[in-house]
ZADO-1210 file (C-alpha; in nm, 4 decimals, padded with zeros to 6 digits):
<atoms>
<atom x="13.8735" y="-01.2561" z="12.7191" code="GLY" pos="1"/>
<atom x="14.0752" y="-01.4760" z="12.4550" code="PRO" pos="2"/>
<atom x="14.0466" y="-01.7662" z="12.3732" code="VAL" pos="3"/>
<atom x="14.3140" y="-02.0447" z="12.5869" code="LYS" pos="4"/>
<atom x="14.4348" y="-02.3257" z="12.3578" code="PRO" pos="5"/>
<atom x="14.3300" y="-02.7022" z="12.5099" code="ILE" pos="6"/>
<atom x="14.6207" y="-02.8742" z="12.5972" code="VAL" pos="7"/>
<atom x="14.6138" y="-03.2642" z="12.5506" code="LEU" pos="8"/>
<atom x="14.8225" y="-03.4516" z="12.8256" code="GLU" pos="9"/>
<atom x="15.0453" y="-03.7282" z="12.7374" code="LEU" pos="10"/>
<atom x="15.1824" y="-03.9363" z="13.0095" code="THR" pos="11"/>
<atom x="15.4920" y="-04.1857" z="12.9406" code="GLU" pos="12"/>
<atom x="15.2932" y="-04.4464" z="13.1549" code="ARG" pos="13"/>
<atom x="15.0911" y="-04.4981" z="12.8117" code="GLN" pos="14"/>
<atom x="15.2245" y="-04.7488" z="12.5575" code="HIS" pos="15"/>
<atom x="15.3365" y="-04.6058" z="12.2877" code="ILE" pos="16"/>
<atom x="15.4113" y="-04.8708" z="11.9766" code="VAL" pos="17"/>
<atom x="15.5474" y="-04.6011" z="11.7241" code="SER" pos="18"/>
<atom x="15.6264" y="-04.2474" z="11.8103" code="LEU" pos="19"/>
<atom x="15.5991" y="-04.1673" z="11.4116" code="GLU" pos="20"/>
<atom x="15.2084" y="-04.2610" z="11.4201" code="LYS" pos="21"/>
<atom x="15.1801" y="-04.0951" z="11.7540" code="LEU" pos="22"/>
<atom x="15.3161" y="-03.7938" z="11.6027" code="ARG" pos="23"/>
<atom x="15.0942" y="-03.8400" z="11.2641" code="ALA" pos="24"/>
<atom x="14.7881" y="-03.8311" z="11.4894" code="ASP" pos="25"/>
<atom x="14.8575" y="-03.5631" z="11.6959" code="LEU" pos="26"/>
<atom x="14.9188" y="-03.3441" z="11.4358" code="GLN" pos="27"/>
<atom x="14.6067" y="-03.2445" z="11.3322" code="PRO" pos="28"/>
<atom x="14.5451" y="-03.1083" z="11.6978" code="PHE" pos="29"/>
<atom x="14.8663" y="-02.9408" z="11.6881" code="ILE" pos="30"/>
<atom x="14.7947" y="-02.7462" z="11.3573" code="ASP" pos="31"/>
<atom x="14.4205" y="-02.7086" z="11.5280" code="PHE" pos="32"/>
<atom x="14.5973" y="-02.4829" z="11.7809" code="GLY" pos="33"/>
<atom x="14.5940" y="-02.7705" z="12.0516" code="PHE" pos="34"/>
<atom x="14.9123" y="-02.7607" z="12.2809" code="ARG" pos="35"/>
<atom x="15.0602" y="-03.0939" z="12.4146" code="LEU" pos="36"/>
<atom x="15.2049" y="-03.1314" z="12.7618" code="ALA" pos="37"/>
<atom x="15.4248" y="-03.4388" z="12.9092" code="LEU" pos="38"/>
<atom x="15.2827" y="-03.5037" z="13.2204" code="ASP" pos="39"/>
<atom x="15.4881" y="-03.7464" z="13.5042" code="ASP" pos="40"/>
<atom x="15.7925" y="-03.5803" z="13.3069" code="PHE" pos="41"/>
<atom x="16.1141" y="-03.7659" z="13.4898" code="GLY" pos="42"/>
<atom x="15.9178" y="-04.0844" z="13.6024" code="SER" pos="43"/>
<atom x="16.0965" y="-04.3207" z="13.3197" code="GLY" pos="44"/>
<atom x="16.2718" y="-04.3080" z="13.0216" code="TYR" pos="45"/>
<atom x="16.0679" y="-04.2519" z="12.7652" code="SER" pos="46"/>
<atom x="16.0147" y="-03.9032" z="12.8513" code="SER" pos="47"/>
<atom x="16.3091" y="-03.8106" z="12.6645" code="TYR" pos="48"/>
<atom x="16.2235" y="-03.9775" z="12.3272" code="LEU" pos="49"/>
<atom x="15.8942" y="-03.7753" z="12.3780" code="TYR" pos="50"/>
<atom x="16.0241" y="-03.4503" z="12.4374" code="LEU" pos="51"/>
<atom x="16.3091" y="-03.5243" z="12.1647" code="ALA" pos="52"/>
<atom x="16.0564" y="-03.6443" z="11.9091" code="ASN" pos="53"/>
<atom x="15.6894" y="-03.4478" z="11.9457" code="LEU" pos="54"/>
<atom x="15.6001" y="-03.0659" z="11.9534" code="PRO" pos="55"/>
<atom x="15.5789" y="-03.0227" z="12.3227" code="VAL" pos="56"/>
<atom x="15.4730" y="-02.7179" z="12.4877" code="SER" pos="57"/>
<atom x="15.4258" y="-02.8052" z="12.8566" code="PHE" pos="58"/>
<atom x="15.6591" y="-03.0291" z="13.0783" code="LEU" pos="59"/>
<atom x="15.5220" y="-03.1303" z="13.3711" code="LYS" pos="60"/>
<atom x="15.7522" y="-03.2464" z="13.6414" code="ILE" pos="61"/>
<atom x="15.7112" y="-03.5654" z="13.7783" code="GLU" pos="62"/>
<atom x="15.5460" y="-03.4941" z="14.1648" code="GLY" pos="63"/>
<atom x="15.8044" y="-03.7477" z="14.3173" code="TRP" pos="64"/>
<atom x="16.0864" y="-03.5015" z="14.2281" code="LEU" pos="65"/>
<atom x="15.9300" y="-03.1979" z="14.3492" code="VAL" pos="66"/>
<atom x="15.7968" y="-03.3688" z="14.6909" code="GLN" pos="67"/>
<atom x="16.1788" y="-03.4790" z="14.7291" code="ASN" pos="68"/>
<atom x="16.4031" y="-03.2043" z="14.5811" code="MET" pos="69"/>
<atom x="16.4200" y="-03.0617" z="14.9654" code="GLN" pos="70"/>
<atom x="16.5751" y="-03.3633" z="15.1259" code="LYS" pos="71"/>
<atom x="16.8152" y="-03.4454" z="14.8351" code="ASP" pos="72"/>
<atom x="17.0442" y="-03.2054" z="14.6498" code="ARG" pos="73"/>
<atom x="17.0399" y="-03.4620" z="14.3764" code="LYS" pos="74"/>
<atom x="16.6683" y="-03.4532" z="14.2940" code="VAL" pos="75"/>
<atom x="16.6943" y="-03.0544" z="14.3440" code="ALA" pos="76"/>
<atom x="16.9602" y="-03.0449" z="14.0981" code="GLY" pos="77"/>
<atom x="16.7498" y="-03.2802" z="13.8783" code="ILE" pos="78"/>
<atom x="16.4438" y="-03.0330" z="13.9184" code="VAL" pos="79"/>
<atom x="16.6454" y="-02.6959" z="13.8327" code="GLU" pos="80"/>
<atom x="16.8396" y="-02.8445" z="13.4719" code="SER" pos="81"/>
<atom x="16.4852" y="-02.9955" z="13.3991" code="LEU" pos="82"/>
<atom x="16.3498" y="-02.6133" z="13.4295" code="ALA" pos="83"/>
<atom x="16.6694" y="-02.4667" z="13.2575" code="SER" pos="84"/>
<atom x="16.6347" y="-02.7381" z="12.9599" code="PHE" pos="85"/>
<atom x="16.3131" y="-02.6548" z="12.8691" code="ALA" pos="86"/>
<atom x="16.3146" y="-02.2976" z="12.9556" code="ARG" pos="87"/>
<atom x="16.6015" y="-02.3060" z="12.6366" code="LYS" pos="88"/>
<atom x="16.3767" y="-02.5214" z="12.4613" code="GLU" pos="89"/>
<atom x="16.0522" y="-02.2499" z="12.4656" code="GLY" pos="90"/>
<atom x="15.8518" y="-02.5019" z="12.6317" code="VAL" pos="91"/>
<atom x="15.6783" y="-02.4147" z="12.9982" code="LEU" pos="92"/>
<atom x="15.7159" y="-02.6238" z="13.3187" code="THR" pos="93"/>
<atom x="15.4412" y="-02.7201" z="13.5480" code="VAL" pos="94"/>
<atom x="15.5706" y="-02.8926" z="13.8728" code="ALA" pos="95"/>
<atom x="15.3346" y="-03.1356" z="13.9894" code="GLU" pos="96"/>
<atom x="15.2548" y="-03.2020" z="14.3686" code="HIS" pos="97"/>
<atom x="15.3104" y="-02.8367" z="14.4983" code="VAL" pos="98"/>
<atom x="15.1905" y="-02.8733" z="14.9055" code="GLU" pos="99"/>
<atom x="15.3298" y="-02.5987" z="15.0964" code="ASP" pos="100"/>
<atom x="15.4994" y="-02.2112" z="15.0076" code="ALA" pos="101"/>
<atom x="15.8675" y="-02.3394" z="15.0476" code="GLU" pos="102"/>
<atom x="15.8258" y="-02.5936" z="14.7913" code="THR" pos="103"/>
<atom x="15.6412" y="-02.3125" z="14.5568" code="ALA" pos="104"/>
<atom x="15.9263" y="-02.0437" z="14.6424" code="ARG" pos="105"/>
<atom x="16.2177" y="-02.2959" z="14.5800" code="ILE" pos="106"/>
<atom x="16.0316" y="-02.3999" z="14.2221" code="LEU" pos="107"/>
<atom x="16.0282" y="-02.0379" z="14.1052" code="LEU" pos="108"/>
<atom x="16.3576" y="-01.9478" z="14.1868" code="GLU" pos="109"/>
<atom x="16.4364" y="-02.2594" z="13.9735" code="MET" pos="110"/>
<atom x="16.2441" y="-02.1277" z="13.6970" code="GLY" pos="111"/>
<atom x="15.9771" y="-02.3172" z="13.7160" code="VAL" pos="112"/>
<atom x="15.6898" y="-02.1949" z="13.4847" code="ASP" pos="113"/>
<atom x="15.3945" y="-02.3173" z="13.7126" code="PHE" pos="114"/>
<atom x="15.2508" y="-02.4705" z="14.0131" code="GLY" pos="115"/>
<atom x="15.0227" y="-02.7477" z="14.0659" code="GLN" pos="116"/>
<atom x="14.8836" y="-02.9364" z="14.3798" code="GLY" pos="117"/>
<atom x="14.7022" y="-02.8806" z="14.7058" code="TRP" pos="118"/>
<atom x="14.9121" y="-02.5455" z="14.8058" code="TYR" pos="119"/>
<atom x="14.7207" y="-02.3776" z="14.5425" code="PHE" pos="120"/>
<atom x="14.3761" y="-02.5476" z="14.5916" code="GLY" pos="121"/>
<atom x="14.1845" y="-02.8745" z="14.5606" code="ARG" pos="122"/>
<atom x="14.0886" y="-03.0304" z="14.2355" code="PRO" pos="123"/>
<atom x="13.7571" y="-02.8790" z="14.0858" code="GLN" pos="124"/>
<atom x="13.4954" y="-03.0590" z="13.8494" code="LEU" pos="125"/>
<atom x="13.4443" y="-02.8517" z="13.5036" code="VAL" pos="126"/>
</atoms>
């Protein structure tokens, strides 16, 4: 089958001293065909800096947002707005911590592209 690109995940929990240096360090990988995912998006303020300044292909929506969106309309609005923004920017979305069919259905209705979590299966060894 076709070769699938390797996706590098960057989490905002990693301390980044310089976005310019990070961008320069990542560029050879991007040029070679690697793709970049922002992991745990929404867990802190630097997510938006990364999104605005790096060639992001995937946005992984923080699991806390996914787990709490059915209990809190504000949280649901945040998830839906992230999905909408990402779609407009040509960035694919991945919802973390999807644990049941109802959550998967709601995320699909919101326009989230992919889900990750126990509902889909246990983590597997490579």
